VEXDREN-2710 file (C-alpha; in Angstrom, 1 decimal):
% VEXDREN-2710
k/r/px/py/pz
1/UNK/15.7/13.0/22.6
2/UNK/19.4/12.3/22.9
3/UNK/21.1/9.3/21.3
4/UNK/20.7/7.0/24.3
5/UNK/17.0/7.7/24.6
6/UNK/16.6/7.0/20.8
7/UNK/18.5/3.7/21.1
8/UNK/16.3/2.7/24.1
9/UNK/13.1/3.7/22.2
10/UNK/14.2/1.6/19.1
11/UNK/15.0/-1.4/21.3
12/UNK/11.7/-1.1/23.1
13/UNK/9.8/-0.9/19.8
14/UNK/11.7/-3.8/18.4
15/UNK/10.8/-5.9/21.5
16/UNK/7.2/-4.9/21.1
17/UNK/7.2/-6.0/17.4
18/UNK/8.7/-9.3/18.4
19/UNK/6.2/-10.0/21.2
20/UNK/3.1/-9.4/19.1
21/UNK/1.4/-11.1/16.2
22/UNK/-0.5/-8.2/14.7
23/UNK/0.4/-4.6/13.8
24/UNK/-2.1/-2.2/12.3
25/UNK/-0.8/1.2/11.0
26/UNK/-3.2/4.2/10.9
27/UNK/-2.9/7.9/10.2
28/UNK/-4.0/10.0/13.1
29/UNK/-3.7/13.5/11.6
30/UNK/-6.1/15.8/13.4
31/UNK/-6.8/13.6/16.5
32/UNK/-6.8/15.7/19.6
33/UNK/-5.8/14.5/23.1
34/UNK/-9.3/13.4/24.1
35/UNK/-9.7/11.4/20.9
36/UNK/-6.3/9.8/21.3
37/UNK/-7.2/8.8/24.9
38/UNK/-10.5/7.3/23.6
39/UNK/-8.5/5.3/21.1
40/UNK/-6.2/4.0/23.8
41/UNK/-9.1/3.1/26.0
42/UNK/-11.0/1.4/23.2
43/UNK/-8.0/-0.7/22.1
44/UNK/-6.9/-1.5/25.6
45/UNK/-10.3/-3.0/26.4
46/UNK/-9.8/-5.7/23.8
47/UNK/-6.1/-6.4/24.5
48/UNK/-4.6/-4.1/21.9
49/UNK/-1.9/-1.5/22.6
50/UNK/-1.8/1.8/20.7
51/UNK/1.6/3.6/20.4
52/UNK/2.7/6.7/18.7
53/UNK/6.3/6.8/17.7
54/UNK/8.6/8.6/15.3
55/UNK/8.5/7.0/11.9
56/UNK/12.3/6.9/11.6
57/UNK/12.7/5.2/14.9
58/UNK/9.9/2.8/14.0
59/UNK/11.6/1.9/10.7
60/UNK/14.8/1.2/12.6
61/UNK/12.9/-1.0/15.1
62/UNK/11.3/-3.0/12.3
63/UNK/14.6/-4.4/11.0
64/UNK/14.9/-8.1/11.9
65/UNK/11.2/-8.6/12.7
66/UNK/8.4/-10.2/10.7
67/UNK/6.8/-6.8/10.2
68/UNK/9.5/-5.2/8.0
69/UNK/6.9/-4.8/5.2
70/UNK/4.9/-2.2/7.0
71/UNK/7.9/0.3/6.8
72/UNK/6.4/1.6/3.5
73/UNK/3.2/2.6/5.4
74/UNK/5.0/4.9/7.8
75/UNK/4.4/8.2/6.2
76/UNK/3.0/11.2/8.1
77/UNK/1.6/11.1/11.6
78/UNK/1.0/7.4/12.4
79/UNK/-0.3/5.4/15.3
80/UNK/0.6/1.7/15.6
81/UNK/-1.8/-0.8/17.1
82/UNK/-0.2/-4.0/18.5
83/UNK/-1.8/-7.2/19.7
84/UNK/-2.1/-10.9/19.7
85/UNK/-5.7/-11.3/18.5
86/UNK/-6.1/-10.5/14.9
87/UNK/-9.9/-10.0/14.7
88/UNK/-10.1/-7.9/17.9
89/UNK/-7.4/-5.6/16.7
90/UNK/-9.1/-5.1/13.3
91/UNK/-12.5/-4.6/14.9
92/UNK/-11.2/-2.0/17.4
93/UNK/-9.4/-0.1/14.7
94/UNK/-12.4/-0.2/12.3
95/UNK/-14.9/0.8/15.0
96/UNK/-12.8/3.8/16.1
97/UNK/-12.3/4.8/12.4
98/UNK/-16.1/4.9/11.9
99/UNK/-16.5/7.5/14.6
100/UNK/-13.4/9.5/13.9
101/UNK/-12.7/10.6/10.3
102/UNK/-9.2/11.9/11.3
103/UNK/-8.2/8.3/12.1
104/UNK/-7.5/6.5/8.8
105/UNK/-6.4/2.9/8.6
106/UNK/-3.5/2.4/6.2
107/UNK/-2.8/-1.3/6.6
108/UNK/-1.1/-3.8/8.8
109/UNK/0.6/-7.1/9.1
110/UNK/0.0/-10.4/10.7
111/UNK/3.3/-12.2/10.9
112/UNK/5.0/-11.9/7.6
113/UNK/1.6/-11.3/5.8
114/UNK/1.2/-7.6/4.9
115/UNK/-2.4/-6.4/4.7
116/UNK/-3.9/-3.5/3.0
117/UNK/-6.9/-1.5/4.4
118/UNK/-9.4/-3.7/2.6
119/UNK/-8.0/-6.9/4.3
120/UNK/-8.1/-5.2/7.7
121/UNK/-11.7/-4.2/7.0
122/UNK/-12.6/-7.8/6.0
123/UNK/-11.1/-9.0/9.3
124/UNK/-13.1/-6.4/11.2
125/UNK/-16.3/-7.9/9.7
126/UNK/-15.6/-11.4/10.9
127/UNK/-17.3/-12.7/14.1
128/UNK/-15.2/-12.7/17.2
129/UNK/-13.9/-15.9/18.9
130/UNK/-16.6/-15.7/21.5
131/UNK/-19.3/-15.4/18.8
132/UNK/-17.9/-18.4/17.0
133/UNK/-17.8/-20.4/20.2
134/UNK/-21.4/-19.6/20.8
135/UNK/-22.4/-20.7/17.3
136/UNK/-20.5/-23.9/17.7
137/UNK/-22.1/-24.7/21.0
138/UNK/-25.5/-23.9/19.5
139/UNK/-24.8/-26.3/16.6
140/UNK/-23.7/-29.0/18.9
141/UNK/-26.8/-28.6/21.1
142/UNK/-29.3/-28.4/18.2
143/UNK/-29.6/-32.2/17.4
144/UNK/-30.0/-33.1/21.1
145/UNK/-32.7/-30.5/21.6
146/UNK/-34.5/-31.6/18.5
147/UNK/-34.5/-35.2/19.6
148/UNK/-35.9/-34.1/23.0
149/UNK/-38.7/-32.1/21.4
150/UNK/-39.5/-35.1/19.2
151/UNK/-39.6/-37.5/22.1
152/UNK/-41.8/-35.0/24.1
153/UNK/-44.2/-34.7/21.1
154/UNK/-44.6/-38.5/20.9
155/UNK/-45.1/-38.7/24.7
156/UNK/-47.8/-35.9/24.5
157/UNK/-49.5/-37.6/21.6
158/UNK/-49.7/-41.0/23.4
159/UNK/-51.5/-39.4/26.4
END
């Protein structure tokens, strides 16, 4: 890379950091091309972008963003996962890490909040927004359904 390409790469990464709410940092030592493609497909399916960039360029791009705290995690071969949805990103990273021991989650950040690997795993265990919406709808429908069953039981008993 020449100097202009490096400046463009830093500017692009900086823009990516500013446009996203979540960054997860993971080590990818030992992932082959097929596994890296599988990671990109798995994360893209849930709206998360996976990027591999030089650590020094990434550290330069972090300056002036909310994610400056993840600079300490950039040691060794790393992959960055960017996205808007906190839970989907954590789930995608944790699910991929279960099947690939060479992919190790180091931590991440949500806004200015720096997360360690335990916090990322806690987020991965939470239900998704769709699951929460389903539970909420079920809770809202339950009293009405119970009332209807009760009314039907009285009607059947009266006959």
